[in-house]
C-alpha positions in Angstrom: 134.2 107.7 88.4 131.8 104.8 88.8 134.7 102.5 89.9 135.8 105.0 92.5 133.9 103.6 95.5 134.9 106.4 97.9 133.8 109.0 95.4 130.4 107.2 94.9 129.9 107.3 98.8 130.7 111.0 99.0 127.8 111.7 96.7 125.6 109.0 98.0 125.4 110.5 101.5 122.5 108.5 102.8 123.9 105.2 101.5 121.4 104.2 99.0 124.1 101.8 97.6 124.4 100.3 101.0 120.6 99.7 101.1 120.7 98.0 97.7 123.5 95.8 98.7 121.3 94.4 101.4 118.3 93.9 99.3 118.4 90.0 99.3 118.4 90.0 103.1 115.5 92.4 103.0 113.5 89.8 101.0 114.4 87.1 103.5 113.6 89.1 106.5 110.3 90.2 105.2 109.3 86.7 104.5 110.0 85.5 107.9 108.3 88.5 109.5 105.1 87.9 107.6 105.1 84.3 108.2 105.6 84.6 111.9 102.6 87.0 112.3 99.5 85.5 113.7 96.7 86.7 111.7 93.6 88.2 113.6 91.5 88.3 110.4 89.0 85.6 109.2 87.6 85.2 105.7 86.4 84.0 103.5 87.1 86.6 100.9 86.0 86.8 97.3 88.5 89.3 96.2 91.6 91.2 97.3 92.0 95.0 96.6 95.4 96.6 97.2 95.5 100.4 97.7 98.9 102.0 97.6 100.9 104.9 96.1 104.4 105.4 94.9 107.1 103.0 96.1 104.6 101.2 98.4 102.4 100.6 95.2 105.4 98.7 93.7 105.3 96.4 96.6 101.6 96.0 96.0 102.1 95.3 92.3 104.6 92.5 93.2 102.1 91.0 95.7 99.3 91.3 93.2 101.4 89.7 90.5 102.1 86.6 92.6 98.5 86.4 93.9 97.4 86.4 90.3 99.7 83.6 89.4 99.3 81.4 92.5 96.3 82.8 94.6 92.8 81.6 94.6 90.8 85.0 94.3 90.9 88.0 91.9 92.9 91.0 92.9 93.6 94.5 91.7 95.8 97.5 92.8 94.3 101.0 93.2 96.4 104.1 93.0 94.5 107.2 94.2 91.8 108.3 96.5 88.9 106.1 95.4 88.4 102.3 95.6 86.7 100.4 92.8 82.9 100.1 93.2 83.2 96.3 93.9 85.2 96.7 97.0 83.0 96.0 100.0 81.8 93.1 102.1 83.7 90.0 101.2 86.8 92.1 100.1 90.2 91.9 101.8 91.5 95.3 101.5 95.4 95.5 101.7 96.4 99.1 102.4 100.2 99.5 101.8 101.9 102.8 102.9 105.4 102.7 104.1 105.1 105.7 106.2 101.5 104.9 107.2 100.4 108.6 106.4 99.9 108.5 102.7 96.7 110.5 102.3 95.3 108.7 99.3 95.9 105.3 101.0 94.3 106.4 104.1 91.3 107.6 102.2 90.9 104.3 100.6 91.2 102.4 103.9 88.5 104.5 105.4 86.3 104.2 102.5 86.7 100.4 102.4 85.8 100.1 106.1 82.7 102.1 105.5 81.7 99.7 102.8 82.4 96.7 105.0 85.7 95.5 103.6 88.3 93.8 105.8 91.3 95.9 106.3 94.9 94.5 106.4 97.7 97.3 106.6 101.2 96.8 105.5 103.1 99.7 107.0 105.9 100.9 109.4 103.5 102.8 111.4 101.6 106.2 111.2 97.9 106.7 111.1 97.3 103.6 108.9 98.7 101.4 111.6 96.5 103.0 114.2 93.4 102.6 112.0 94.1 99.0 111.1 95.0 97.9 114.8 91.6 99.0 115.8 89.6 97.9 113.0 91.6 95.3 111.1 95.0 93.9 111.3 98.7 95.3 110.8 101.7 93.7 109.2 104.6 95.9 110.3 107.7 96.5 108.2 110.8 98.0 109.6 111.1 101.8 109.7 114.0 104.0 108.5 114.1 103.4 104.8 113.1 105.6 101.9 109.7 104.1 100.9 111.0 103.2 97.3 114.0 101.4 98.9 111.8 99.2 101.0 109.9 97.4 98.1 111.3 94.0 99.3 109.9 94.4 102.8 106.5 95.6 101.5 106.1 92.9 98.8 107.2 89.9 100.8 105.7 91.0 104.0 102.4 91.2 102.3 102.8 87.9 100.4 103.7 86.0 103.5 100.7 87.6 105.4 98.4 86.6 102.5 99.8 83.0 102.6 99.0 82.9 106.3 95.5 84.0 105.4 95.1 81.1 103.0 95.0 83.4 99.9 98.4 82.8 98.2 101.0 79.9 98.3 104.4 81.5 98.7 106.3 78.4 99.8 110.1 78.9 99.2 109.8 81.6 96.6 111.1 84.3 98.8 114.3 82.4 99.4 114.5 81.6 95.7 114.2 85.2 94.8 116.7 86.2 97.5 119.2 83.5 96.3 118.7 84.8 92.7 119.4 88.4 93.8 122.6 87.2 95.8 124.1 86.1 92.5 122.9 89.3 90.6 124.4 91.5 93.4 128.0 90.1 92.7 127.5 91.5 89.1 126.2 95.0 89.8 127.6 96.0 93.2 130.1 98.9 93.4 133.2 96.5 93.7 132.4 95.1 90.3 134.2 97.2 87.7 132.3 99.1 85.0 133.6 97.0 82.3 131.8 93.8 83.7 129.0 95.6 85.5 125.7 95.9 83.5 124.2 98.4 85.9 127.1 100.8 85.7 127.2 100.3 81.9 123.5 101.2 81.7 123.9 104.2 83.7 126.8 105.5 81.6 124.7 104.9 78.4 121.7 106.9 79.9 123.9 109.9 80.7 122.6 112.7 78.6 119.6 110.9 77.1 115.9 110.8 77.8 115.1 107.1 79.0 112.2 105.2 77.3 111.5 102.0 79.2 109.5 99.2 77.4 108.4 95.9 78.8 105.6 93.3 78.3 103.4 91.4 80.6 104.7 91.0 84.2 107.9 93.0 83.4 105.6 96.2 83.1 106.0 96.4 86.9 109.9 96.6 86.5 109.6 99.1 83.6 107.4 101.5 85.6 109.8 101.0 88.6 112.8 101.9 86.6 111.2 105.1 85.2 110.2 106.2 88.7 113.5 105.4 90.2 115.1 107.7 87.5 112.6 110.3 88.5 113.4 110.1 92.2 117.2 109.1 92.3 118.9 111.2 89.5 115.8 113.4 89.3 115.3 112.9 85.5 112.2 112.8 83.4 111.6 109.3 82.2 108.9 107.5 80.2 107.7 104.0 80.3 105.4 102.1 78.1 103.6 98.7 78.2 104.1 96.3 75.3 102.0 95.5 73.4 100.0 98.6 74.0 102.7 100.9 72.5 102.4 98.9 69.3 99.0 100.4 68.9 100.0 104.0 69.1 103.5 105.1 70.3 105.2 103.0 67.6 104.1 105.5 65.0 106.1 108.3 66.8 109.2 106.2 66.6 109.3 106.8 62.8 108.0 110.4 62.8 109.7 112.2 65.8 113.2 113.2 65.2 113.5 113.6 69.0 113.8 109.8 69.3 117.5 110.2 68.5 117.8 112.1 71.9 116.5 109.0 73.9 117.8 105.8 75.0 115.2 103.2 74.8 115.6 100.4 77.3 113.7 97.2 76.4 113.3 94.6 79.1 113.1 91.1 77.8 112.0 87.7 79.4 108.4 88.3 80.1 107.6 84.8 78.9 107.3 82.4 75.9 105.1 82.8 72.9 103.4 86.1 71.8 105.0 88.3 74.6 108.5 87.1 73.5 107.7 87.9 69.8 106.6 91.3 70.9 109.8 91.9 72.7 111.9 91.1 69.7 109.6 93.1 67.4 110.0 96.1 69.7 113.8 95.8 69.5 113.8 95.3 65.7 111.6 98.3 65.1 113.5 100.6 67.2 116.5 99.7 65.3 114.7 100.4 62.0 113.7 103.8 63.5 117.4 104.6 63.8 118.2 104.0 67.5 120.1 101.2 69.2 118.0 100.0 72.2 119.6 98.8 75.4 118.3 95.2 76.1 117.8 94.4 79.6 117.4 90.5 79.9 115.4 89.6 83.0 116.5 86.2 84.2 115.1 83.6 86.7 113.0 80.5 87.0 109.8 82.2 88.1 107.9 85.4 87.2 108.9 87.0 90.6 112.5 86.2 90.0 112.4 87.7 86.7 110.7 90.9 87.6 112.9 91.4 90.6 116.0 90.7 88.4 115.1 93.6 86.1 113.9 95.7 89.0 117.2 95.3 90.8 119.4 96.1 87.7 117.3 99.3 87.3 117.6 100.3 90.8 121.5 100.0 90.8 121.6 101.8 87.4 119.5 104.7 88.7 121.7 105.2 91.8 124.9 105.0 89.6 123.6 107.6 87.2 122.7 109.8 90.2 126.4 109.7 91.2 127.4 110.3 87.6 125.3 113.5 87.6 126.6 114.4 91.2 123.3 114.1 92.8 122.6 112.4 96.1 119.8 109.8 95.1 118.1 109.9 98.5 116.6 113.4 99.0 113.2 114.1 97.2 112.7 117.9 98.0 110.0 118.4 95.4 107.9 115.6 96.9 108.2 117.3 100.4 107.3 120.6 98.8 104.2 119.3 97.2 103.0 117.9 100.6 103.5 121.4 102.1 101.6 123.1 99.2 98.7 120.5 99.6 98.6 121.4 103.3 98.6 125.0 102.5 95.7 124.6 100.0 93.6 122.6 102.4 94.1 125.3 105.2 93.0 127.9 102.6 89.8 126.1 101.5 
């Protein structure tokens, strides 16, 4: 079924597969747009705080990862309604919401402004764009995507903007990531038969299993992303765990919980040399000792962003293929829409 392209497209009615196929171009377009923006803001800043939720927070994680590698100020990502106490004067607050109407991110933006932080919004519009246009600056990303499908736009628009503000050296990294993903796309796109397609093979292996995704260091971002993509695309429960933290607790359950046999652990490797590499190999070995055969997803690339986007991209394709195997259109997220409606009802009731 996974090699029946017409059949895939009948299930994938909003063409998530087509969006994935254009992902390298998304990275290039985002970097160009961010670099072309003339910043209105003026530092200096002693720290950068990102505020974001869901798919937008994945873009924030990527930007913060590169800023931590190449930037010249500390940074952190906040998910939720409240900023850390240290955010205030001297802080650049990067509020990232694809729609511009994410209530938690709007709350953080307003909170940051009250404390004297400088606001930079990365968004397609909405209330956040209005707020930042009047009290900060806005980096616009194209509308029309599912937020989780716009992670390339969000991450590289933010990074290019931060480079223009003198906070991170991006250089040619966006093109390097895009070129790496060009090569990867040929291995995972629908035209590549399942026999030689690692994303289709992973989707097939996950069918009927509870996914457990493990990764170390920077690859934790890709592990979280894969689990959330499995939540939203095929609508499956999935668990992710950071290495080495799981070695201090969850490891015990591998040898005591018979339900482990009902799972498929996916171990992402390639976080880096030394201790992290040893931890990756220990994770694989211990899962095998516990009686399960983990799927090893080897992240490749010459830089940390290339490796993280490699693992992320394979996971994205696998999640959509699994959606199609289950006969579920990957794009709609009715439960999230229902949650927003319920929140509005409860607020009116209060």
